[in-house]
N, CA, C and O atoms as a DFTB+ gen file, in Angstrom:
480 C
 N C O
     1  1     129.093      87.330      80.969
     2  2     128.947      88.335      82.006
     3  2     128.775      89.723      81.382
     4  3     128.124      90.596      81.957
     5  1     129.367      89.913      80.200
     6  2     129.270      91.215      79.536
     7  2     127.847      91.598      79.209
     8  3     127.466      92.760      79.353
     9  1     127.046      90.624      78.765
    10  2     125.655      90.935      78.425
    11  2     124.861      91.302      79.675
    12  3     123.956      92.134      79.612
    13  1     125.191      90.692      80.804
    14  2     124.517      91.024      82.067
    15  2     124.815      92.465      82.446
    16  3     123.902      93.231      82.757
    17  1     126.090      92.837      82.421
    18  2     126.472      94.210      82.782
    19  2     125.891      95.228      81.806
    20  3     125.437      96.296      82.216
    21  1     125.905      94.900      80.523
    22  2     125.343      95.787      79.502
    23  2     123.847      95.993      79.751
    24  3     123.348      97.114      79.653
    25  1     123.144      94.925      80.070
    26  2     121.705      95.015      80.335
    27  2     121.455      95.907      81.541
    28  3     120.601      96.793      81.496
    29  1     122.194      95.676      82.616
    30  2     122.009      96.467      83.840
    31  2     122.269      97.941      83.553
    32  3     121.539      98.809      84.032
    33  1     123.304      98.219      82.776
    34  2     123.670      99.601      82.465
    35  2     122.572     100.327      81.689
    36  3     122.296     101.497      81.956
    37  1     121.951      99.649      80.740
    38  2     121.028     100.321      79.821
    39  2     119.548     100.034      80.077
    40  3     118.699     100.520      79.329
    41  1     119.221      99.266      81.099
    42  2     117.842      98.814      81.282
    43  2     116.815      99.937      81.359
    44  3     115.663      99.735      80.972
    45  1     117.196     101.106      81.843
    46  2     116.210     102.178      81.987
    47  2     116.293     103.211      80.862
    48  3     115.655     104.261      80.941
    49  1     117.072     102.924      79.815
    50  2     117.093     103.821      78.660
    51  2     115.711     103.839      78.023
    52  3     115.030     102.814      77.963
    53  1     115.304     105.007      77.551
    54  2     113.950     105.165      77.014
    55  2     113.679     104.297      75.783
    56  3     112.649     103.630      75.696
    57  1     114.608     104.317      74.848
    58  2     114.378     103.505      73.653
    59  2     115.148     102.204      73.783
    60  3     116.086     102.105      74.574
    61  1     114.760     101.237      73.028
    62  2     115.402      99.932      73.134
    63  2     116.518      99.720      72.135
    64  3     116.902      98.583      71.862
    65  1     117.046     100.811      71.582
    66  2     118.101     100.660      70.575
    67  2     119.318      99.931      71.122
    68  3     120.038      99.272      70.372
    69  1     119.546     100.044      72.396
    70  2     120.716      99.414      73.008
    71  2     120.656      97.891      72.961
    72  3     121.677      97.221      73.114
    73  1     119.451      97.340      72.749
    74  2     119.304      95.887      72.761
    75  2     118.848      95.329      71.415
    76  3     119.183      94.194      71.076
    77  1     118.092      96.105      70.647
    78  2     117.504      95.614      69.401
    79  2     118.581      95.173      68.417
    80  3     119.461      95.946      68.036
    81  1     118.483      93.914      68.020
    82  2     119.369      93.373      67.011
    83  2     120.811      93.136      67.435
    84  3     121.636      92.754      66.605
    85  1     121.132      93.350      68.687
    86  2     122.504      93.152      69.160
    87  2     122.769      91.659      69.329
    88  3     122.044      90.965      70.042
    89  1     123.803      91.184      68.671
    90  2     124.121      89.756      68.708
    91  2     124.390      89.242      70.118
    92  3     124.045      88.109      70.453
    93  1     125.011      90.089      70.940
    94  2     125.378      89.620      72.279
    95  2     124.148      89.259      73.113
    96  3     124.255      88.512      74.086
    97  1     122.962      89.795      72.728
    98  2     121.739      89.509      73.486
    99  2     120.869      88.437      72.836
   100  3     119.826      88.074      73.380
   101  1     121.281      87.933      71.692
   102  2     120.445      86.961      70.992
   103  2     120.598      85.541      71.524
   104  3     119.695      84.722      71.361
   105  1     121.707      85.245      72.146
   106  2     121.933      83.905      72.689
   107  2     122.593      84.019      74.057
   108  3     123.795      83.793      74.203
   109  1     121.802      84.369      75.043
   110  2     122.310      84.564      76.402
   111  2     121.998      83.315      77.221
   112  3     120.879      82.803      77.188
   113  1     122.983      82.838      77.944
   114  2     122.783      81.639      78.762
   115  2     121.680      81.875      79.795
   116  3     121.518      82.971      80.330
   117  1     120.940      80.818      80.049
   118  2     119.794      80.887      80.960
   119  2     120.197      81.408      82.341
   120  3     119.449      82.173      82.950
   121  1     121.378      80.999      82.845
   122  2     121.838      81.464      84.150
   123  2     122.066      82.969      84.152
   124  3     121.787      83.642      85.144
   125  1     122.574      83.498      83.042
   126  2     122.793      84.940      82.932
   127  2     121.455      85.677      82.934
   128  3     121.336      86.746      83.534
   129  1     120.457      85.114      82.271
   130  2     119.122      85.720      82.243
   131  2     118.525      85.718      83.646
   132  3     117.905      86.698      84.059
   133  1     118.708      84.634      84.373
   134  2     118.211      84.574      85.746
   135  2     118.885      85.632      86.614
   136  3     118.244      86.239      87.472
   137  1     120.170      85.851      86.390
   138  2     120.900      86.889      87.120
   139  2     120.375      88.278      86.764
   140  3     120.188      89.118      87.644
   141  1     120.138      88.518      85.477
   142  2     119.565      89.801      85.031
   143  2     118.227      90.029      85.717
   144  3     117.977      91.112      86.246
   145  1     117.374      89.026      85.711
   146  2     116.050      89.147      86.337
   147  2     116.161      89.437      87.830
   148  3     115.431      90.267      88.371
   149  1     117.085      88.740      88.484
   150  2     117.238      88.902      89.927
   151  2     117.752      90.303      90.270
   152  3     117.253      90.931      91.203
   153  1     118.733      90.790      89.534
   154  2     119.342      92.081      89.846
   155  2     118.446      93.256      89.454
   156  3     118.328      94.231      90.196
   157  1     117.825      93.154      88.297
   158  2     117.078      94.305      87.758
   159  2     115.587      94.253      88.035
   160  3     114.902      95.267      87.902
   161  1     115.074      93.101      88.414
   162  2     113.628      92.971      88.585
   163  2     112.913      92.767      87.265
   164  3     111.683      92.775      87.213
   165  1     113.680      92.584      86.191
   166  2     113.081      92.322      84.879
   167  2     112.386      90.971      84.928
   168  3     112.608      90.178      85.843
   169  1     111.561      90.725      83.959
   170  2     110.854      89.451      83.894
   171  2     111.082      88.845      82.515
   172  3     110.142      88.617      81.753
   173  1     112.341      88.595      82.216
   174  2     112.694      88.036      80.916
   175  2     112.512      86.533      80.991
   176  3     113.086      85.869      81.854
   177  1     111.715      86.005      80.086
   178  2     111.427      84.576      80.097
   179  2     111.841      83.976      78.770
   180  3     111.654      84.573      77.711
   181  1     112.393      82.813      78.846
   182  2     112.745      82.069      77.645
   183  2     112.031      80.741      77.659
   184  3     111.263      80.437      78.572
   185  1     112.291      79.967      76.653
   186  2     111.722      78.635      76.579
   187  2     112.363      77.767      77.660
   188  3     113.586      77.737      77.788
   189  1     111.563      77.080      78.416
   190  2     112.046      76.250      79.528
   191  2     113.119      75.245      79.088
   192  3     114.054      74.966      79.839
   193  1     112.985      74.708      77.882
   194  2     113.871      73.647      77.418
   195  2     115.214      74.168      76.914
   196  3     116.206      73.439      76.934
   197  1     115.255      75.411      76.466
   198  2     116.467      75.953      75.856
   199  2     117.500      76.349      76.906
   200  3     117.163      76.787      78.006
   201  1     118.758      76.183      76.535
   202  2     119.862      76.577      77.412
   203  2     120.214      78.048      77.243
   204  3     120.852      78.648      78.108
   205  1     119.789      78.629      76.109
   206  2     120.052      80.043      75.833
   207  2     118.736      80.749      75.552
   208  3     117.749      80.127      75.158
   209  1     118.739      82.058      75.762
   210  2     117.531      82.866      75.595
   211  2     117.845      84.004      74.631
   212  3     118.904      84.626      74.719
   213  1     116.920      84.274      73.711
   214  2     117.028      85.457      72.858
   215  2     116.467      86.621      73.673
   216  3     115.263      86.879      73.664
   217  1     117.350      87.311      74.370
   218  2     116.946      88.384      75.277
   219  2     116.330      89.542      74.498
   220  3     115.456      90.237      75.016
   221  1     116.774      89.759      73.262
   222  2     116.184      90.819      72.436
   223  2     114.680      90.599      72.292
   224  3     113.872      91.487      72.565
   225  1     114.331      89.395      71.856
   226  2     112.916      89.071      71.641
   227  2     112.158      89.057      72.969
   228  3     111.043      89.572      73.056
   229  1     112.762      88.471      73.996
   230  2     112.094      88.404      75.305
   231  2     111.866      89.795      75.870
   232  3     110.814      90.054      76.455
   233  1     112.831      90.702      75.709
   234  2     112.710      92.077      76.199
   235  2     111.590      92.802      75.474
   236  3     110.786      93.491      76.102
   237  1     111.530      92.650      74.155
   238  2     110.460      93.280      73.374
   239  2     109.094      92.746      73.794
   240  3     108.135      93.509      73.918
   241  1     109.008      91.445      74.012
   242  2     107.748      90.850      74.481
   243  2     107.373      91.387      75.850
   244  3     106.203      91.663      76.116
   245  1     108.362      91.535      76.717
   246  2     108.131      92.062      78.058
   247  2     107.600      93.495      77.991
   248  3     106.657      93.847      78.699
   249  1     108.214      94.319      77.132
   250  2     107.753      95.707      76.982
   251  2     106.336      95.756      76.419
   252  3     105.513      96.556      76.866
   253  1     106.054      94.904      75.442
   254  2     104.709      94.865      74.856
   255  2     103.687      94.451      75.904
   256  3     102.613      95.045      76.001
   257  1     104.021      93.431      76.687
   258  2     103.109      92.978      77.734
   259  2     102.867      94.067      78.775
   260  3     101.742      94.249      79.241
   261  1     103.926      94.790      79.139
   262  2     103.783      95.883      80.109
   263  2     102.904      96.992      79.537
   264  3     102.065      97.551      80.244
   265  1     103.093      97.304      78.277
   266  2     102.274      98.336      77.624
   267  2     100.809      97.908      77.588
   268  3      99.916      98.693      77.905
   269  1     100.572      96.659      77.201
   270  2      99.199      96.143      77.161
   271  2      98.552      96.186      78.540
   272  3      97.386      96.557      78.672
   273  1      99.307      95.805      79.566
   274  2      98.796      95.822      80.936
   275  2      98.470      97.249      81.377
   276  3      97.454      97.486      82.030
   277  1      99.336      98.191      81.019
   278  2      99.095      99.593      81.359
   279  2      97.835     100.122      80.693
   280  3      97.055     100.850      81.308
   281  1      97.644      99.754      79.440
   282  2      96.437     100.182      78.741
   283  2      95.191      99.584      79.376
   284  3      94.168     100.253      79.524
   285  1      95.293      98.314      79.749
   286  2      94.158      97.640      80.396
   287  2      93.825      98.311      81.732
   288  3      92.657      98.543      82.045
   289  1      94.864      98.621      82.515
   290  2      94.646      99.285      83.797
   291  2      94.052     100.682      83.589
   292  3      93.208     101.125      84.368
   293  1      94.494     101.364      82.547
   294  2      93.961     102.688      82.243
   295  2      92.480     102.634      81.890
   296  3      91.701     103.487      82.314
   297  1      92.100     101.634      81.118
   298  2      90.683     101.477      80.763
   299  2      89.842     101.206      82.004
   300  3      88.754     101.761      82.166
   301  1      90.362     100.342      82.881
   302  2      89.625     100.020      84.113
   303  2      89.479     101.266      84.982
   304  3      88.401     101.537      85.512
   305  1      90.568     102.025      85.126
   306  2      90.510     103.259      85.923
   307  2      89.513     104.235      85.316
   308  3      88.774     104.899      86.042
   309  1      89.487     104.327      83.994
   310  2      88.530     105.209      83.323
   311  2      87.093     104.778      83.570
   312  3      86.208     105.614      83.754
   313  1      86.868     103.479      83.574
   314  2      85.528     102.969      83.844
   315  2      85.105     103.300      85.272
   316  3      83.965     103.698      85.513
   317  1      86.022     103.133      86.205
   318  2      85.715     103.435      87.613
   319  2      85.416     104.918      87.764
   320  3      84.459     105.294      88.442
   321  1      86.231     105.766      87.136
   322  2      85.999     107.215      87.218
   323  2      84.655     107.584      86.612
   324  3      83.967     108.471      87.117
   325  1      84.278     106.910      85.530
   326  2      82.969     107.150      84.918
   327  2      81.836     106.783      85.864
   328  3      80.832     107.491      85.946
   329  1      82.000     105.679      86.573
   330  2      80.981     105.277      87.544
   331  2      80.898     106.284      88.680
   332  3      79.807     106.654      89.114
   333  1      82.054     106.725      89.159
   334  2      82.071     107.706      90.250
   335  2      81.359     108.971      89.804
   336  3      80.569     109.535      90.561
   337  1      81.627     109.420      88.593
   338  2      80.971     110.625      88.081
   339  2      79.459     110.447      88.018
   340  3      78.709     111.359      88.364
   341  1      79.013     109.282      87.580
   342  2      77.580     109.008      87.509
   343  2      76.954     108.984      88.899
   344  3      75.850     109.494      89.092
   345  1      77.654     108.392      89.870
   346  2      77.134     108.344      91.230
   347  2      77.076     109.738      91.856
   348  3      76.152     110.042      92.612
   349  1      78.053     110.578      91.547
   350  2      78.038     111.969      92.038
   351  2      76.821     112.687      91.468
   352  3      76.136     113.428      92.173
   353  1      76.560     112.457      90.176
   354  2      75.390     113.075      89.539
   355  2      74.086     112.619      90.187
   356  3      73.075     113.317      90.114
   357  1      74.110     111.453      90.819
   358  2      72.926     110.935      91.513
   359  2      72.908     111.355      92.978
   360  3      72.105     110.848      93.762
   361  1      73.794     112.283      93.348
   362  2      73.875     112.827      94.699
   363  2      74.195     111.783      95.767
   364  3      73.716     111.874      96.897
   365  1      75.005     110.798      95.404
   366  2      75.445     109.817      96.397
   367  2      76.602     110.413      97.188
   368  3      77.325     111.273      96.685
   369  1      76.775     109.958      98.421
   370  2      77.872     110.439      99.263
   371  2      79.166     109.703      98.913
   372  3      79.150     108.650      98.276
   373  1      80.275     110.282      99.345
   374  2      81.590     109.668      99.109
   375  2      81.638     108.246      99.682
   376  3      82.067     107.330      98.981
   377  1      81.209     108.033     100.937
   378  2      81.238     106.662     101.471
   379  2      80.376     105.684     100.661
   380  3      80.763     104.534     100.453
   381  1      79.218     106.145     100.213
   382  2      78.360     105.276      99.404
   383  2      79.040     104.901      98.084
   384  3      79.006     103.748      97.653
   385  1      79.657     105.905      97.458
   386  2      80.330     105.666      96.179
   387  2      81.517     104.728      96.372
   388  3      81.728     103.810      95.579
   389  1      82.286     104.963      97.426
   390  2      83.456     104.121      97.704
   391  2      83.041     102.660      97.845
   392  3      83.717     101.755      97.355
   393  1      81.941     102.456      98.508
   394  2      81.446     101.096      98.695
   395  2      81.016     100.497      97.352
   396  3      81.299      99.331      97.073
   397  1      80.337     101.288      96.525
   398  2      79.847     100.813      95.227
   399  2      80.988     100.416      94.295
   400  3      80.900      99.409      93.594
   401  1      82.065     101.214      94.289
   402  2      83.180     100.946      93.364
   403  2      84.316     100.150      94.020
   404  3      85.342      99.899      93.387
   405  1      84.139      99.759      95.262
   406  2      85.144      98.974      96.006
   407  2      86.513      99.644      96.032
   408  3      87.543      99.013      95.794
   409  1      86.491     100.943      96.329
   410  2      87.729     101.720      96.436
   411  2      87.699     102.495      97.741
   412  3      86.620     102.739      98.281
   413  1      88.865     102.891      98.268
   414  2      88.893     103.687      99.495
   415  2      88.250     105.069      99.267
   416  3      88.249     105.595      98.154
   417  1      87.721     105.623     100.323
   418  2      87.075     106.938     100.232
   419  2      88.054     107.994      99.727
   420  3      87.668     108.885      98.970
   421  1      89.315     107.902     100.140
   422  2      90.320     108.874      99.705
   423  2      90.491     108.840      98.188
   424  3      90.645     109.884      97.554
   425  1      90.463     107.655      97.612
   426  2      90.554     107.520      96.151
   427  2      89.368     108.217      95.486
   428  3      89.529     108.954      94.514
   429  1      88.184     107.973      96.023
   430  2      86.978     108.590      95.462
   431  2      87.065     110.109      95.578
   432  3      86.713     110.817      94.635
   433  1      87.526     110.616      96.712
   434  2      87.679     112.065      96.883
   435  2      88.622     112.653      95.824
   436  3      88.348     113.708      95.253
   437  1      89.732     111.956      95.572
   438  2      90.700     112.426      94.571
   439  2      90.088     112.460      93.183
   440  3      90.316     113.400      92.422
   441  1      89.313     111.442      92.851
   442  2      88.658     111.402      91.541
   443  2      87.642     112.526      91.430
   444  3      87.568     113.197      90.401
   445  1      86.856     112.737      92.482
   446  2      85.859     113.808      92.480
   447  2      86.550     115.157      92.323
   448  3      86.092     116.020      91.575
   449  1      87.655     115.324      93.038
   450  2      88.423     116.573      92.946
   451  2      88.928     116.783      91.516
   452  3      88.840     117.885      90.974
   453  1      89.454     115.721      90.917
   454  2      89.953     115.803      89.542
   455  2      88.804     116.102      88.565
   456  3      88.960     116.918      87.657
   457  1      87.672     115.454      88.750
   458  2      86.536     115.704      87.878
   459  2      86.015     117.125      88.021
   460  3      85.598     117.737      87.039
   461  1      86.038     117.650      89.237
   462  2      85.602     119.022      89.473
   463  2      86.529     120.016      88.781
   464  3      86.075     121.019      88.231
   465  1      87.823     119.733      88.812
   466  2      88.798     120.624      88.194
   467  2      88.640     120.633      86.669
   468  3      88.812     121.671      86.029
   469  1      88.314     119.479      86.098
   470  2      88.152     119.372      84.654
   471  2      86.883     120.083      84.191
   472  3      86.863     120.685      83.118
   473  1      85.842     120.016      84.986
   474  2      84.562     120.592      84.583
   475  2      84.490     122.103      84.769
   476  3      83.537     122.735      84.313
   477  1      85.486     122.692      85.436
   478  2      85.446     124.141      85.668
   479  2      86.100     124.901      84.550
   480  3      86.153     126.130      84.587
């Protein structure tokens, strides 16, 4: 139970020093991990067959996966903004652009506003 409470207490700390290399997190019972996931919304996964989970390694993997996903989403958003900028240069209307990029008109307006602010 101590590892569950410790995880809940420190889950939003910026650095992972609170968990890295800590023995108490290296062999956490699967039920405790399920409780951590349920309470915190974390997505710590272990090997299906094992009764214990190395939460240190799982947490690091989770952070890496989240970082990779964020980078991927950032690239996609950048590509969409690039398309919007190109469509604006072609004198397309906001509704036309929204349809082309499959985004709401309000999103397109915000991007256009941001692009206008950067270019000034």
